[in-house]
FITIGU-161361 format. One line per field, with one value per residue: x, y, z of N, C-alpha, C in turn; residue in three letters; residue number from 0. Coordinates in pm, 1 decimal. Layout:
BEGIN
nu X  ...;
nv Y  ...;
nw Z  ...;
cau X  ...;
cav Y  ...;
caw Z  ...;
cu X  ...;
cv Y  ...;
cw Z  ...;
res ALA  ...;
n NUM  ...;
//
This chain:
BEGIN
nu 238.6  103.0  249.7  186.9  -83.0  -69.5  63.4  -126.6  -335.7  -215.1  -184.7  -454.5  -518.3  -352.9  -461.4  -715.9  -651.1  -536.1  -755.8  -920.7  -760.3  -750.0  -1013.5  -1025.1  -841.1  -977.6  -1194.8  -1065.1  -956.6  -1189.8  -1304.9  -1109.7  -1124.2  -1383.3  -1349.1  -1165.3  -1319.2  -1521.3  -1375.0  -1290.7  -1537.7  -1606.6  -1403.6  -1424.6  -1399.4  -1225.3  -1038.2  -876.6  -574.2  -273.0  41.6  267.1  523.6  835.8  863.6  1098.3  1183.4  1011.3  967.0  944.1  706.8  666.1  837.7  927.2  1055.2  1195.6  1257.6  1389.4  1184.5  984.5  781.6  792.5  709.4  931.3  1033.4  1209.3  1290.4  1473.6  1538.1  1286.1  1236.8  1439.9  1364.3  1115.6  1188.3  1334.5  1207.3  910.8  574.5  305.8  23.6  -267.4  -496.4  -419.7  -263.0  -436.8  -614.1  -929.0  -1096.7  -1189.4  -1013.5  -776.9  -841.8  -865.5  -600.1  -484.7  -618.2  -513.4  -244.9  -273.3  -370.7  -145.9  13.1  -138.1  -118.9  149.4  144.5  -17.4  152.6  357.0  220.0  157.9  413.3  479.0  274.9  340.3  574.4  474.3  301.1  487.7  634.7  427.8  371.8  616.7  602.6  380.5  477.8  678.1  523.5  388.9  603.7  687.8  461.8  465.4  687.6;
nv 2607.2  2679.1  2542.3  2279.8  2278.6  2316.9  2081.5  1893.0  1960.1  1903.6  1630.0  1548.5  1619.3  1438.9  1195.4  1217.7  1221.4  968.5  799.9  859.2  764.7  496.9  418.4  442.4  243.4  17.3  21.5  -22.1  -278.1  -429.1  -398.5  -526.9  -790.5  -853.0  -834.0  -1043.6  -1262.0  -1247.0  -1292.7  -1554.2  -1679.7  -1629.6  -1764.2  -2016.9  -2222.5  -2441.4  -2398.6  -2202.1  -2180.8  -2217.5  -2118.9  -2351.0  -2300.0  -2307.0  -2207.6  -2086.8  -1951.5  -1742.5  -1393.3  -1083.5  -845.3  -591.9  -351.7  -219.1  61.3  165.3  448.0  670.3  853.4  791.8  567.8  408.1  311.9  146.8  228.1  125.1  135.7  -6.8  -237.1  -348.5  -417.9  -608.3  -800.4  -872.2  -1004.1  -1223.8  -1343.3  -1526.7  -1399.4  -1376.7  -1517.7  -1624.4  -1654.2  -1705.9  -1600.0  -1442.0  -1278.1  -1197.8  -875.1  -788.4  -914.0  -786.2  -529.4  -581.3  -641.7  -388.9  -251.9  -378.6  -302.0  -26.8  -36.6  -118.4  105.9  288.4  168.0  211.0  489.8  506.8  389.8  579.1  802.1  698.4  676.2  950.1  1027.8  889.1  1025.9  1285.5  1233.7  1152.5  1389.9  1546.0  1425.9  1475.1  1754.7  1792.1  1683.6  1866.8  2093.8  2017.5  1998.7  2265.3  2387.2  2283.4  2403.9;
nw 2504.0  2274.2  2082.2  2148.3  2085.0  1807.6  1734.3  1815.3  1646.0  1399.9  1431.6  1428.8  1163.9  1023.3  1107.8  996.5  720.8  703.9  758.0  538.0  324.9  399.0  361.6  83.1  15.5  107.9  -69.7  -318.6  -273.5  -237.0  -488.8  -644.1  -547.0  -629.0  -907.1  -954.6  -874.1  -1063.1  -1297.1  -1248.4  -1260.4  -1528.5  -1671.7  -1572.3  -1292.2  -1280.3  -1477.1  -1386.4  -1248.1  -1055.7  -1193.1  -1351.6  -1294.2  -1125.3  -789.5  -713.4  -934.1  -960.1  -923.5  -745.4  -856.2  -784.8  -602.9  -287.0  -122.1  177.3  371.3  620.5  658.2  477.4  281.9  -20.6  -360.6  -581.6  -899.1  -1129.5  -1448.9  -1609.3  -1459.0  -1444.7  -1711.1  -1753.7  -1563.2  -1666.4  -1897.1  -1808.5  -1586.5  -1512.2  -1525.3  -1293.6  -1398.0  -1355.4  -1509.5  -1761.3  -2073.3  -2225.0  -2047.0  -1889.7  -1907.9  -1660.7  -1487.7  -1556.1  -1470.7  -1199.0  -1141.0  -1181.1  -978.0  -752.9  -774.0  -737.1  -478.9  -338.9  -370.6  -222.0  27.0  78.9  102.8  330.2  520.2  523.6  624.2  873.4  986.9  1007.6  1178.3  1414.8  1481.5  1527.4  1741.4  1932.2  1962.3  2062.1  2309.1  2436.8  2443.7  2607.7  2845.9  2899.8  2941.4  3175.5  3354.8  3355.8  3471.0  3729.2  3832.1;
cau 99.7  66.4  314.5  107.6  -205.9  -34.7  92.0  -254.0  -408.9  -145.0  -219.6  -590.4  -512.0  -294.1  -559.5  -820.0  -594.3  -517.6  -887.2  -964.6  -682.9  -787.8  -1140.7  -990.4  -778.1  -1084.7  -1271.9  -984.4  -946.3  -1320.8  -1317.1  -1020.8  -1181.6  -1497.7  -1296.5  -1106.8  -1431.3  -1588.6  -1287.1  -1300.7  -1667.4  -1603.4  -1310.9  -1451.2  -1313.4  -1122.6  -932.4  -792.1  -479.9  -141.9  131.8  351.9  660.2  896.8  853.2  1229.7  1199.6  922.4  1027.2  844.6  683.2  661.1  936.6  901.1  1174.4  1165.6  1360.1  1358.1  1062.6  890.7  771.5  751.6  734.2  1047.3  1001.5  1330.2  1248.6  1570.5  1524.5  1156.7  1251.3  1520.5  1282.7  1009.9  1247.0  1390.2  1120.6  771.2  479.3  194.8  -95.1  -352.1  -602.4  -359.0  -212.4  -552.6  -699.6  -1046.1  -1076.1  -1211.4  -889.4  -680.8  -880.4  -830.4  -454.9  -459.9  -666.5  -416.8  -126.8  -310.9  -381.2  -10.1  55.6  -208.4  -60.7  274.8  106.6  -63.6  270.4  425.5  140.4  173.7  544.6  468.8  185.4  418.0  665.0  394.7  254.9  604.7  660.4  317.0  394.6  728.6  553.7  292.5  564.9  745.9  423.1  365.1  721.3  684.5  353.7  505.7  797.7;
cav 2569.5  2694.4  2433.2  2159.2  2290.0  2294.0  1938.9  1820.5  1984.0  1826.7  1489.2  1529.2  1622.8  1312.8  1088.5  1235.8  1176.7  823.4  735.6  873.7  670.7  360.9  392.1  419.3  111.7  -81.5  20.9  -87.8  -421.3  -487.3  -401.6  -629.8  -921.5  -872.2  -859.5  -1178.2  -1357.4  -1240.7  -1359.3  -1697.6  -1724.4  -1626.6  -1866.4  -2146.5  -2239.6  -2543.7  -2352.1  -2106.2  -2255.7  -2155.5  -2160.0  -2466.0  -2252.1  -2330.5  -2085.6  -2023.2  -1866.1  -1627.4  -1274.9  -981.3  -751.7  -459.4  -338.0  -106.9  113.2  240.1  538.0  712.4  933.8  763.7  435.5  434.7  209.3  169.1  202.4  131.2  80.7  -104.8  -363.8  -405.6  -481.2  -728.8  -897.8  -920.1  -1096.2  -1344.5  -1403.3  -1538.8  -1321.1  -1453.7  -1503.5  -1741.0  -1663.6  -1724.2  -1479.2  -1361.8  -1269.9  -1110.7  -734.4  -771.2  -955.8  -677.4  -420.3  -624.7  -627.1  -245.4  -214.6  -428.7  -215.1  99.3  -66.6  -120.2  245.9  349.1  110.5  284.8  622.2  486.4  366.3  707.7  883.5  638.7  719.6  1090.7  1033.6  847.4  1135.1  1394.5  1191.6  1157.0  1531.4  1594.3  1375.4  1553.0  1890.4  1786.3  1663.9  1993.4  2182.7  1973.1  2035.5  2410.7  2423.4  2245.2  2490.7;
caw 2489.2  2133.1  2008.7  2174.0  2005.8  1667.3  1719.2  1826.4  1521.3  1294.3  1456.3  1378.3  1016.9  977.8  1130.5  894.7  593.2  715.5  747.0  398.6  242.9  436.1  292.7  -57.9  9.8  121.0  -194.4  -422.2  -243.8  -264.7  -634.2  -699.0  -513.3  -717.8  -1041.8  -958.6  -869.6  -1193.4  -1393.9  -1222.0  -1311.6  -1674.8  -1722.3  -1512.9  -1174.8  -1299.5  -1567.8  -1315.5  -1164.7  -1040.2  -1300.3  -1323.2  -1276.9  -995.6  -709.4  -705.8  -1051.2  -950.2  -862.5  -714.3  -965.9  -724.2  -496.3  -198.2  -56.0  299.4  422.7  757.1  661.7  369.5  222.0  -158.3  -461.3  -667.1  -1039.5  -1209.8  -1578.2  -1658.8  -1386.9  -1481.5  -1841.7  -1734.9  -1490.9  -1754.9  -1994.1  -1747.7  -1486.1  -1553.8  -1449.0  -1239.4  -1482.1  -1329.6  -1608.0  -1891.9  -2140.1  -2265.0  -1929.3  -1906.7  -1870.8  -1516.7  -1420.8  -1578.1  -1381.3  -1063.3  -1130.6  -1163.9  -845.2  -654.9  -781.5  -673.0  -335.2  -283.7  -363.2  -109.1  148.0  101.1  154.4  467.4  604.0  537.0  717.4  1005.0  1037.5  1046.5  1293.9  1532.1  1517.6  1583.5  1874.0  2021.5  1990.9  2144.1  2445.5  2491.7  2468.4  2725.3  2963.0  2923.8  3001.6  3313.0  3433.8  3369.2  3562.6  3863.8  3877.6;
cu 57.8  127.8  237.2  -21.5  -180.2  -7.3  -36.9  -337.1  -346.8  -176.8  -359.5  -595.4  -458.5  -390.9  -670.6  -772.6  -577.6  -651.1  -939.4  -891.6  -720.7  -920.6  -1117.2  -929.8  -883.7  -1166.9  -1195.1  -974.4  -1078.6  -1341.6  -1230.7  -1072.0  -1299.8  -1450.5  -1237.0  -1216.6  -1504.1  -1505.3  -1288.9  -1430.5  -1667.5  -1516.4  -1345.1  -1351.4  -1201.7  -1009.8  -837.6  -702.4  -351.1  -51.2  218.7  496.6  709.5  896.2  988.4  1251.7  1111.8  994.5  917.5  829.2  676.8  759.8  908.0  1031.2  1131.0  1285.7  1317.4  1222.5  954.9  897.2  719.1  782.5  855.5  1004.9  1126.4  1300.8  1344.6  1554.0  1391.2  1165.9  1332.3  1440.6  1174.9  1063.6  1287.3  1295.1  976.9  681.6  366.6  69.6  -186.9  -464.2  -548.4  -314.5  -327.0  -651.2  -815.7  -1017.7  -1098.7  -1087.9  -781.5  -711.5  -846.5  -680.2  -418.0  -503.8  -570.1  -291.2  -155.0  -322.2  -244.1  43.8  -9.4  -152.3  72.4  246.5  59.6  54.0  347.9  351.9  155.7  308.3  539.4  381.2  257.1  511.8  589.9  346.6  369.2  636.5  551.4  332.5  508.6  684.7  464.3  374.3  633.8  649.1  396.7  480.8  722.4  577.2  389.4  612.9  749.9;
cv 2574.3  2582.7  2303.1  2161.4  2263.2  2145.9  1856.0  1838.2  1905.9  1677.6  1459.5  1530.0  1491.6  1196.1  1096.2  1185.0  1024.7  750.0  743.9  774.1  526.2  322.7  367.0  281.3  1.7  -92.1  -49.6  -238.2  -493.0  -500.9  -511.6  -769.4  -954.0  -904.8  -998.5  -1283.8  -1362.5  -1311.5  -1510.2  -1753.9  -1730.2  -1738.8  -2006.2  -2172.1  -2340.3  -2496.1  -2253.2  -2185.3  -2177.8  -2201.4  -2277.2  -2427.4  -2284.7  -2199.8  -2015.2  -1926.8  -1741.7  -1512.5  -1172.9  -886.3  -608.1  -457.0  -210.7  -68.0  192.4  325.2  578.2  783.5  890.1  617.7  457.7  316.5  247.1  137.6  226.0  60.9  -25.7  -238.8  -429.7  -477.2  -609.7  -838.0  -955.8  -1021.3  -1228.8  -1415.4  -1414.0  -1453.1  -1412.3  -1422.5  -1624.3  -1758.3  -1681.6  -1591.7  -1386.2  -1353.0  -1174.5  -968.7  -711.6  -815.6  -849.4  -559.7  -454.9  -610.3  -479.2  -198.4  -260.2  -341.2  -81.0  80.2  -66.6  22.2  315.8  296.6  178.2  423.9  612.1  466.6  496.2  798.1  830.3  676.5  863.7  1107.1  991.8  958.3  1250.7  1358.1  1193.1  1300.9  1589.8  1549.1  1452.8  1694.6  1894.2  1766.1  1793.8  2093.0  2146.5  2010.1  2186.1  2454.5  2391.4  2338.5  2620.8;
cw 2342.8  2048.8  2027.4  2093.6  1857.7  1641.2  1726.1  1699.6  1405.8  1307.9  1402.3  1225.4  961.5  995.8  1026.7  758.2  591.3  695.0  603.5  307.7  273.5  371.0  144.6  -75.7  17.2  -7.2  -306.3  -398.3  -270.1  -414.8  -695.0  -667.0  -603.6  -859.6  -1055.5  -956.7  -1002.9  -1300.5  -1374.0  -1277.9  -1464.5  -1732.4  -1674.3  -1402.6  -1197.4  -1389.6  -1501.9  -1221.4  -1151.4  -1152.6  -1256.2  -1302.3  -1136.8  -916.9  -694.5  -822.1  -1045.3  -879.2  -835.6  -832.6  -914.9  -608.5  -418.5  -129.2  67.2  336.5  563.1  765.7  562.9  327.6  80.6  -248.2  -543.1  -809.2  -1123.4  -1342.2  -1630.2  -1589.2  -1418.0  -1615.4  -1831.9  -1666.1  -1581.0  -1855.4  -1930.2  -1653.0  -1538.0  -1465.9  -1403.0  -1320.7  -1460.8  -1431.6  -1749.4  -1951.3  -2178.6  -2148.8  -1954.5  -1858.5  -1722.1  -1437.3  -1438.1  -1485.6  -1236.1  -1040.0  -1109.1  -1025.1  -736.4  -654.9  -713.1  -520.8  -269.0  -271.7  -243.5  22.3  181.5  156.8  299.4  562.7  626.3  635.5  859.4  1068.0  1087.5  1171.1  1422.0  1577.3  1583.6  1723.5  1975.3  2060.6  2081.5  2289.3  2511.6  2528.1  2592.8  2853.1  3000.6  2988.2  3146.0  3403.3  3458.4  3469.2  3706.7  3920.8  3933.4;
res UNK  UNK  UNK  UNK  UNK  UNK  UNK  UNK  UNK  UNK  UNK  UNK  UNK  UNK  UNK  UNK  UNK  UNK  UNK  UNK  UNK  UNK  UNK  UNK  UNK  UNK  UNK  UNK  UNK  UNK  UNK  UNK  UNK  UNK  UNK  UNK  UNK  UNK  UNK  UNK  UNK  UNK  UNK  UNK  UNK  UNK  UNK  UNK  UNK  UNK  UNK  UNK  UNK  UNK  UNK  UNK  UNK  UNK  UNK  UNK  UNK  UNK  UNK  UNK  UNK  UNK  UNK  UNK  UNK  UNK  UNK  UNK  UNK  UNK  UNK  UNK  UNK  UNK  UNK  UNK  UNK  UNK  UNK  UNK  UNK  UNK  UNK  UNK  UNK  UNK  UNK  UNK  UNK  UNK  UNK  UNK  UNK  UNK  UNK  UNK  UNK  UNK  UNK  UNK  UNK  UNK  UNK  UNK  UNK  UNK  UNK  UNK  UNK  UNK  UNK  UNK  UNK  UNK  UNK  UNK  UNK  UNK  UNK  UNK  UNK  UNK  UNK  UNK  UNK  UNK  UNK  UNK  UNK  UNK  UNK  UNK  UNK  UNK  UNK  UNK  UNK  UNK  UNK  UNK  UNK;
n 0  1  2  3  4  5  6  7  8  9  10  11  12  13  14  15  16  17  18  19  20  21  22  23  24  25  26  27  28  29  30  31  32  33  34  35  36  37  38  39  40  41  42  43  44  45  46  47  48  49  50  51  52  53  54  55  56  57  58  59  60  61  62  63  64  65  66  67  68  69  70  71  72  73  74  75  76  77  78  79  80  81  82  83  84  85  86  87  88  89  90  91  92  93  94  95  96  97  98  99  100  101  102  103  104  105  106  107  108  109  110  111  112  113  114  115  116  117  118  119  120  121  122  123  124  125  126  127  128  129  130  131  132  133  134  135  136  137  138  139  140  141  142  143  144;
//
């Protein structure tokens, strides 16, 4: 019974942490959308366009690694430097982008980090819920005996 209570309490803690992080994610995404809209307004809507680069040459600028217990961003400095030299970066506002676009880019990067944290919490929450169900089944079997 005590193990079930501990698991239920741990589940509530994880849900609370998940909701807090989800609110942060929403705030960062709202901020980034506002920054992109502001940059479009400052540069003019017609000057903002996708780069003329071939999509085959584009590469991801952020990589995520998943393990059995965790989802995390990969930050390998050597591969980032090689990618920066060989692959074009997505710059819809040009090289001299407005500060609000730079802030939006930072907000998006932070959003991805939070999304990784959310996925990690979700993995742990699934495990706790599975253990809680097993514990409840065991209690029901013990009570019937």
